[in-house]
N, CA, C and O atoms as a printed pandas DataFrame, in Angstrom:
     atom_number atom_name residue_name chain_id  residue_number  x_coord  y_coord  z_coord
0              1         N          MET        A               1  -11.990   18.541    5.320
1              2        CA          MET        A               1  -10.593   18.437    5.645
2              3         C          MET        A               1  -10.132   16.998    5.423
3              4         O          MET        A               1  -10.797   16.056    5.856
4              5         N          VAL        A               2   -9.019   16.831    4.765
5              6        CA          VAL        A               2   -8.451   15.509    4.516
6              7         C          VAL        A               2   -7.586   15.127    5.713
7              8         O          VAL        A               2   -6.676   15.865    6.089
8              9         N          GLU        A               3   -7.876   13.967    6.310
9             10        CA          GLU        A               3   -7.133   13.512    7.486
10            11         C          GLU        A               3   -6.127   12.418    7.162
11            12         O          GLU        A               3   -5.201   12.176    7.935
12            13         N          ALA        A               4   -6.305   11.755    6.018
13            14        CA          ALA        A               4   -5.408   10.666    5.614
14            15         C          ALA        A               4   -5.619   10.406    4.132
15            16         O          ALA        A               4   -6.624   10.805    3.544
16            17         N          VAL        A               5   -4.649    9.732    3.552
17            18        CA          VAL        A               5   -4.786    9.300    2.163
18            19         C          VAL        A               5   -4.514    7.801    2.111
19            20         O          VAL        A               5   -3.518    7.317    2.649
20            21         N          MET        A               6   -5.422    7.070    1.450
21            22        CA          MET        A               6   -5.242    5.630    1.323
22            23         C          MET        A               6   -4.721    5.336   -0.079
23            24         O          MET        A               6   -5.279    5.787   -1.080
24            25         N          LEU        A               7   -3.646    4.574   -0.120
25            26        CA          LEU        A               7   -3.002    4.224   -1.376
26            27         C          LEU        A               7   -3.492    2.852   -1.824
27            28         O          LEU        A               7   -3.010    1.820   -1.358
28            29         N          TRP        A               8   -4.429    2.862   -2.708
29            30        CA          TRP        A               8   -5.064    1.704   -3.301
30            31         C          TRP        A               8   -6.065    1.088   -2.343
31            32         O          TRP        A               8   -6.227    1.564   -1.219
32            33         N          ASN        A               9   -6.731    0.043   -2.777
33            34        CA          ASN        A               9   -7.694   -0.681   -1.961
34            35         C          ASN        A               9   -7.625   -2.157   -2.331
35            36         O          ASN        A               9   -7.635   -2.517   -3.508
36            37         N          GLU        A              10   -7.557   -2.987   -1.331
37            38        CA          GLU        A              10   -7.487   -4.435   -1.499
38            39         C          GLU        A              10   -6.438   -4.852   -2.544
39            40         O          GLU        A              10   -6.763   -5.556   -3.500
40            41         N          PRO        A              11   -5.188   -4.420   -2.363
41            42        CA          PRO        A              11   -4.162   -4.731   -3.340
42            43         C          PRO        A              11   -3.809   -6.217   -3.422
43            44         O          PRO        A              11   -3.225   -6.667   -4.408
44            45         N          ASN        A              12   -4.162   -6.966   -2.395
45            46        CA          ASN        A              12   -3.869   -8.404   -2.423
46            47         C          ASN        A              12   -5.110   -9.219   -2.787
47            48         O          ASN        A              12   -5.197  -10.410   -2.488
48            49         N          ASN        A              13   -6.056   -8.564   -3.430
49            50        CA          ASN        A              13   -7.273   -9.222   -3.877
50            51         C          ASN        A              13   -7.280   -9.185   -5.407
51            52         O          ASN        A              13   -7.148   -8.118   -6.007
52            53         N          ARG        A              14   -7.430  -10.329   -6.021
53            54        CA          ARG        A              14   -7.368  -10.429   -7.485
54            55         C          ARG        A              14   -8.367   -9.494   -8.162
55            56         O          ARG        A              14   -8.138   -9.080   -9.299
56            57         N          SER        A              15   -9.447   -9.158   -7.506
57            58        CA          SER        A              15  -10.432   -8.262   -8.124
58            59         C          SER        A              15   -9.937   -6.818   -8.199
59            60         O          SER        A              15  -10.520   -6.000   -8.911
60            61         N          HIS        A              16   -8.856   -6.498   -7.463
61            62        CA          HIS        A              16   -8.358   -5.121   -7.416
62            63         C          HIS        A              16   -6.921   -4.965   -7.897
63            64         O          HIS        A              16   -6.447   -3.839   -8.050
64            65         N          TRP        A              17   -6.217   -6.070   -8.138
65            66        CA          TRP        A              17   -4.828   -5.998   -8.610
66            67         C          TRP        A              17   -4.560   -7.200   -9.508
67            68         O          TRP        A              17   -5.046   -8.298   -9.236
68            69         N          ASP        A              18   -3.799   -7.003  -10.561
69            70        CA          ASP        A              18   -3.514   -8.063  -11.521
70            71         C          ASP        A              18   -2.278   -8.852  -11.072
71            72         O          ASP        A              18   -1.147   -8.420  -11.293
72            73         N          PHE        A              19   -2.499   -9.986  -10.454
73            74        CA          PHE        A              19   -1.411  -10.821   -9.950
74            75         C          PHE        A              19   -0.546  -11.369  -11.079
75            76         O          PHE        A              19    0.633  -11.656  -10.873
76            77         N          ASP        A              20   -1.122  -11.516  -12.272
77            78        CA          ASP        A              20   -0.346  -12.029  -13.400
78            79         C          ASP        A              20    0.661  -10.992  -13.887
79            80         O          ASP        A              20    1.770  -11.347  -14.287
80            81         N          LEU        A              21    0.290   -9.728  -13.857
81            82        CA          LEU        A              21    1.195   -8.649  -14.255
82            83         C          LEU        A              21    2.240   -8.345  -13.194
83            84         O          LEU        A              21    3.355   -7.924  -13.503
84            85         N          ASP        A              22    1.864   -8.565  -11.938
85            86        CA          ASP        A              22    2.735   -8.194  -10.822
86            87         C          ASP        A              22    2.696   -9.288   -9.751
87            88         O          ASP        A              22    2.165   -9.065   -8.664
88            89         N          PRO        A              23    3.254  -10.471  -10.048
89            90        CA          PRO        A              23    3.117  -11.606   -9.137
90            91         C          PRO        A              23    3.772  -11.427   -7.770
91            92         O          PRO        A              23    3.331  -12.047   -6.803
92            93         N          GLY        A              24    4.789  -10.615   -7.663
93            94        CA          GLY        A              24    5.450  -10.415   -6.373
94            95         C          GLY        A              24    5.155   -9.062   -5.759
95            96         O          GLY        A              24    5.792   -8.668   -4.782
96            97         N          TRP        A              25    4.203   -8.354   -6.320
97            98        CA          TRP        A              25    3.795   -7.022   -5.874
98            99         C          TRP        A              25    4.922   -5.992   -5.973
99           100         O          TRP        A              25    4.922   -4.996   -5.250
100          101         N          THR        A              26    5.875   -6.233   -6.862
101          102        CA          THR        A              26    6.977   -5.286   -7.043
102          103         C          THR        A              26    6.478   -3.955   -7.593
103          104         O          THR        A              26    6.869   -2.894   -7.108
104          105         N          ILE        A              27    5.619   -4.010   -8.600
105          106        CA          ILE        A              27    5.057   -2.782   -9.178
106          107         C          ILE        A              27    4.231   -2.060   -8.120
107          108         O          ILE        A              27    4.333   -0.843   -7.965
108          109         N          PHE        A              28    3.420   -2.812   -7.400
109          110        CA          PHE        A              28    2.604   -2.202   -6.354
110          111         C          PHE        A              28    3.485   -1.540   -5.291
111          112         O          PHE        A              28    3.209   -0.421   -4.858
112          113         N          GLY        A              29    4.534   -2.232   -4.879
113          114        CA          GLY        A              29    5.436   -1.680   -3.863
114          115         C          GLY        A              29    6.057   -0.362   -4.310
115          116         O          GLY        A              29    6.141    0.588   -3.531
116          117         N          ARG        A              30    6.491   -0.307   -5.565
117          118        CA          ARG        A              30    7.063    0.945   -6.093
118          119         C          ARG        A              30    6.010    2.041   -6.167
119          120         O          ARG        A              30    6.294    3.205   -5.886
120          121         N          MET        A              31    4.780    1.659   -6.551
121          122        CA          MET        A              31    3.702    2.641   -6.617
122          123         C          MET        A              31    3.428    3.234   -5.234
123          124         O          MET        A              31    3.271    4.447   -5.094
124          125         N          VAL        A              32    3.372    2.377   -4.220
125          126        CA          VAL        A              32    3.145    2.857   -2.854
126          127         C          VAL        A              32    4.257    3.816   -2.437
127          128         O          VAL        A              32    3.988    4.880   -1.879
128          129         N          GLN        A              33    5.495    3.443   -2.707
129          130        CA          GLN        A              33    6.618    4.314   -2.334
130          131         C          GLN        A              33    6.551    5.652   -3.060
131          132         O          GLN        A              33    6.759    6.698   -2.444
132          133         N          SER        A              34    6.267    5.634   -4.345
133          134        CA          SER        A              34    6.194    6.872   -5.123
134          135         C          SER        A              34    5.038    7.754   -4.673
135          136         O          SER        A              34    5.199    8.962   -4.498
136          137         N          ALA        A              35    3.883    7.147   -4.489
137          138        CA          ALA        A              35    2.711    7.909   -4.068
138          139         C          ALA        A              35    2.898    8.478   -2.665
139          140         O          ALA        A              35    2.545    9.629   -2.406
140          141         N          ALA        A              36    3.448    7.680   -1.769
141          142        CA          ALA        A              36    3.672    8.147   -0.398
142          143         C          ALA        A              36    4.670    9.301   -0.375
143          144         O          ALA        A              36    4.502   10.251    0.390
144          145         N          ALA        A              37    5.698    9.227   -1.199
145          146        CA          ALA        A              37    6.681   10.307   -1.270
146          147         C          ALA        A              37    6.036   11.592   -1.800
147          148         O          ALA        A              37    6.317   12.683   -1.305
148          149         N          ALA        A              38    5.176   11.453   -2.801
149          150        CA          ALA        A              38    4.490   12.626   -3.352
150          151         C          ALA        A              38    3.571   13.263   -2.315
151          152         O          ALA        A              38    3.501   14.487   -2.209
152          153         N          VAL        A              39    2.874   12.437   -1.557
153          154        CA          VAL        A              39    1.998   12.956   -0.500
154          155         C          VAL        A              39    2.829   13.675    0.556
155          156         O          VAL        A              39    2.437   14.740    1.033
156          157         N          ALA        A              40    3.964   13.106    0.920
157          158        CA          ALA        A              40    4.823   13.708    1.946
158          159         C          ALA        A              40    5.331   15.081    1.517
159          160         O          ALA        A              40    5.497   15.971    2.352
160          161         N          VAL        A              41    5.576   15.257    0.230
161          162        CA          VAL        A              41    6.026   16.566   -0.266
162          163         C          VAL        A              41    4.899   17.589   -0.158
163          164         O          VAL        A              41    5.120   18.723    0.267
164          165         N          GLU        A              42    3.698   17.183   -0.542
165          166        CA          GLU        A              42    2.561   18.107   -0.554
166          167         C          GLU        A              42    1.982   18.367    0.838
167          168         O          GLU        A              42    1.633   19.499    1.174
168          169         N          ARG        A              43    1.888   17.321    1.630
169          170        CA          ARG        A              43    1.304   17.418    2.980
170          171         C          ARG        A              43    2.113   16.568    3.941
171          172         O          ARG        A              43    1.722   15.439    4.237
172          173         N          PRO        A              44    3.242   17.086    4.442
173          174        CA          PRO        A              44    4.160   16.294    5.261
174          175         C          PRO        A              44    3.529   15.587    6.458
175          176         O          PRO        A              44    3.973   14.494    6.812
176          177         N          GLY        A              45    2.528   16.158    7.084
177          178        CA          GLY        A              45    1.944   15.535    8.271
178          179         C          GLY        A              45    0.760   14.635    7.991
179          180         O          GLY        A              45    0.199   14.051    8.919
180          181         N          LEU        A              46    0.367   14.508    6.736
181          182        CA          LEU        A              46   -0.815   13.715    6.403
182          183         C          LEU        A              46   -0.512   12.223    6.558
183          184         O          LEU        A              46    0.511   11.736    6.077
184          185         N          THR        A              47   -1.400   11.517    7.224
185          186        CA          THR        A              47   -1.240   10.078    7.427
186          187         C          THR        A              47   -1.383    9.350    6.100
187          188         O          THR        A              47   -2.335    9.567    5.351
188          189         N          ARG        A              48   -0.406    8.474    5.822
189          190        CA          ARG        A              48   -0.405    7.683    4.592
190          191         C          ARG        A              48   -0.770    6.247    4.939
191          192         O          ARG        A              48   -0.095    5.596    5.736
192          193         N          VAL        A              49   -1.841    5.768    4.334
193          194        CA          VAL        A              49   -2.403    4.457    4.646
194          195         C          VAL        A              49   -2.257    3.550    3.436
195          196         O          VAL        A              49   -2.687    3.900    2.337
196          197         N          MET        A              50   -1.649    2.379    3.636
197          198        CA          MET        A              50   -1.644    1.409    2.553
198          199         C          MET        A              50   -3.026    0.792    2.481
199          200         O          MET        A              50   -3.605    0.427    3.504
200          201         N          GLY        A              51   -3.546    0.677    1.287
201          202        CA          GLY        A              51   -4.905    0.210    1.064
202          203         C          GLY        A              51   -5.290   -1.025    1.836
203          204         O          GLY        A              51   -4.471   -1.916    2.061
204          205         N          GLY        A              52   -6.534   -1.071    2.236
205          206        CA          GLY        A              52   -7.061   -2.156    3.044
206          207         C          GLY        A              52   -6.862   -3.516    2.410
207          208         O          GLY        A              52   -7.371   -3.778    1.321
208          209         N          ILE        A              53   -6.129   -4.377    3.083
209          210        CA          ILE        A              53   -5.874   -5.706    2.549
210          211         C          ILE        A              53   -7.077   -6.609    2.789
211          212         O          ILE        A              53   -7.753   -6.512    3.813
212          213         N          SER        A              54   -7.323   -7.470    1.843
213          214        CA          SER        A              54   -8.394   -8.458    1.950
214          215         C          SER        A              54   -8.078   -9.577    0.970
215          216         O          SER        A              54   -8.047   -9.346   -0.239
216          217         N          PRO        A              55   -7.849  -10.753    1.457
217          218        CA          PRO        A              55   -7.925  -11.215    2.836
218          219         C          PRO        A              55   -6.693  -10.788    3.638
219          220         O          PRO        A              55   -5.713  -10.290    3.084
220          221         N          ILE        A              56   -6.767  -10.994    4.941
221          222        CA          ILE        A              56   -5.617  -10.730    5.800
222          223         C          ILE        A              56   -4.566  -11.782    5.453
223          224         O          ILE        A              56   -4.803  -12.981    5.595
224          225         N          ASP        A              57   -3.392  -11.315    4.993
225          226        CA          ASP        A              57   -2.385  -12.215    4.441
226          227         C          ASP        A              57   -0.988  -11.807    4.908
227          228         O          ASP        A              57   -0.409  -10.864    4.370
228          229         N          PRO        A              58   -0.444  -12.508    5.902
229          230        CA          PRO        A              58    0.890  -12.177    6.393
230          231         C          PRO        A              58    1.971  -12.254    5.315
231          232         O          PRO        A              58    2.936  -11.490    5.367
232          233         N          ALA        A              59    1.837  -13.150    4.347
233          234        CA          ALA        A              59    2.835  -13.267    3.280
234          235         C          ALA        A              59    2.859  -11.999    2.427
235          236         O          ALA        A              59    3.927  -11.574    1.985
236          237         N          PHE        A              60    1.724  -11.407    2.196
237          238        CA          PHE        A              60    1.638  -10.154    1.444
238          239         C          PHE        A              60    2.363   -9.047    2.198
239          240         O          PHE        A              60    3.141   -8.297    1.608
240          241         N          ILE        A              61    2.111   -8.944    3.489
241          242        CA          ILE        A              61    2.758   -7.924    4.317
242          243         C          ILE        A              61    4.265   -8.146    4.338
243          244         O          ILE        A              61    5.029   -7.188    4.228
244          245         N          THR        A              62    4.701   -9.385    4.476
245          246        CA          THR        A              62    6.128   -9.705    4.478
246          247         C          THR        A              62    6.772   -9.313    3.151
247          248         O          THR        A              62    7.877   -8.770    3.129
248          249         N          ALA        A              63    6.082   -9.588    2.050
249          250        CA          ALA        A              63    6.611   -9.231    0.723
250          251         C          ALA        A              63    6.756   -7.719    0.591
251          252         O          ALA        A              63    7.778   -7.236    0.104
252          253         N          LEU        A              64    5.749   -6.971    1.018
253          254        CA          LEU        A              64    5.828   -5.512    0.921
254          255         C          LEU        A              64    6.891   -4.945    1.849
255          256         O          LEU        A              64    7.531   -3.944    1.528
256          257         N          ASP        A              65    7.077   -5.575    2.982
257          258        CA          ASP        A              65    8.134   -5.143    3.890
258          259         C          ASP        A              65    9.498   -5.341    3.234
259          260         O          ASP        A              65   10.361   -4.467    3.315
260          261         N          ALA        A              66    9.692   -6.479    2.592
261          262        CA          ALA        A              66   10.966   -6.764    1.915
262          263         C          ALA        A              66   11.227   -5.780    0.779
263          264         O          ALA        A              66   12.380   -5.486    0.464
264          265         N          LEU        A              67   10.169   -5.274    0.168
265          266        CA          LEU        A              67   10.299   -4.296   -0.920
266          267         C          LEU        A              67   10.513   -2.871   -0.402
267          268         O          LEU        A              67   10.823   -1.969   -1.180
268          269         N          GLY        A              68   10.350   -2.666    0.904
269          270        CA          GLY        A              68   10.499   -1.338    1.487
270          271         C          GLY        A              68    9.235   -0.499    1.450
271          272         O          GLY        A              68    9.251    0.665    1.850
272          273         N          ALA        A              69    8.142   -1.075    0.973
273          274        CA          ALA        A              69    6.898   -0.312    0.844
274          275         C          ALA        A              69    6.284    0.053    2.198
275          276         O          ALA        A              69    5.653    1.102    2.331
276          277         N          LEU        A              70    6.466   -0.804    3.195
277          278        CA          LEU        A              70    5.876   -0.501    4.499
278          279         C          LEU        A              70    6.549    0.687    5.168
279          280         O          LEU        A              70    5.933    1.377    5.981
280          281         N          ASP        A              71    7.815    0.928    4.829
281          282        CA          ASP        A              71    8.522    2.086    5.380
282          283         C          ASP        A              71    7.947    3.400    4.856
283          284         O          ASP        A              71    8.179    4.456    5.445
284          285         N          ALA        A              72    7.204    3.342    3.758
285          286        CA          ALA        A              72    6.669    4.545    3.125
286          287         C          ALA        A              72    5.304    4.953    3.671
287          288         O          ALA        A              72    4.836    6.059    3.401
288          289         N          VAL        A              73    4.664    4.070    4.436
289          290        CA          VAL        A              73    3.323    4.365    4.947
290          291         C          VAL        A              73    3.330    4.402    6.472
291          292         O          VAL        A              73    4.251    3.914    7.127
292          293         N          ASP        A              74    2.277    4.994    7.006
293          294        CA          ASP        A              74    2.143    5.087    8.459
294          295         C          ASP        A              74    1.328    3.949    9.036
295          296         O          ASP        A              74    1.503    3.584   10.199
296          297         N          VAL        A              75    0.437    3.385    8.236
297          298        CA          VAL        A              75   -0.475    2.360    8.722
298          299         C          VAL        A              75   -0.936    1.509    7.549
299          300         O          VAL        A              75   -0.957    1.963    6.405
300          301         N          VAL        A              76   -1.305    0.264    7.850
301          302        CA          VAL        A              76   -1.876   -0.639    6.862
302          303         C          VAL        A              76   -3.320   -0.881    7.257
303          304         O          VAL        A              76   -3.600   -1.309    8.377
304          305         N          ALA        A              77   -4.236   -0.608    6.341
305          306        CA          ALA        A              77   -5.648   -0.857    6.609
306          307         C          ALA        A              77   -5.966   -2.322    6.318
307          308         O          ALA        A              77   -5.299   -2.961    5.504
308          309         N          ILE        A              78   -6.982   -2.840    6.985
309          310        CA          ILE        A              78   -7.422   -4.213    6.723
310          311         C          ILE        A              78   -8.934   -4.249    6.596
311          312         O          ILE        A              78   -9.639   -3.407    7.154
312          313         N          HIS        A              79   -9.418   -5.224    5.862
313          314        CA          HIS        A              79  -10.835   -5.520    5.785
314          315         C          HIS        A              79  -11.015   -6.851    6.497
315          316         O          HIS        A              79  -10.337   -7.827    6.177
316          317         N          GLY        A              80  -11.911   -6.893    7.446
317          318        CA          GLY        A              80  -12.129   -8.118    8.219
318          319         C          GLY        A              80  -12.844   -9.177    7.461
319          320         O          GLY        A              80  -13.091  -10.258    7.995
């Protein structure tokens, strides 16, 4: 049984996202919104998790909030 869906992993880590292609995470923010909307259509009650951030970066969270991406998810995962 699927209890949640995580949208990407370590999106603020250069090893998992191309900062040169998407320096302000605009593409990532749109991807999160689109994916979360698709999940909501298929499974309305399924928890939507934004991929685990690493490192913990308040500026990244602030940027995604400004893009509206945080409104599309239920929780943000973190890697300690």
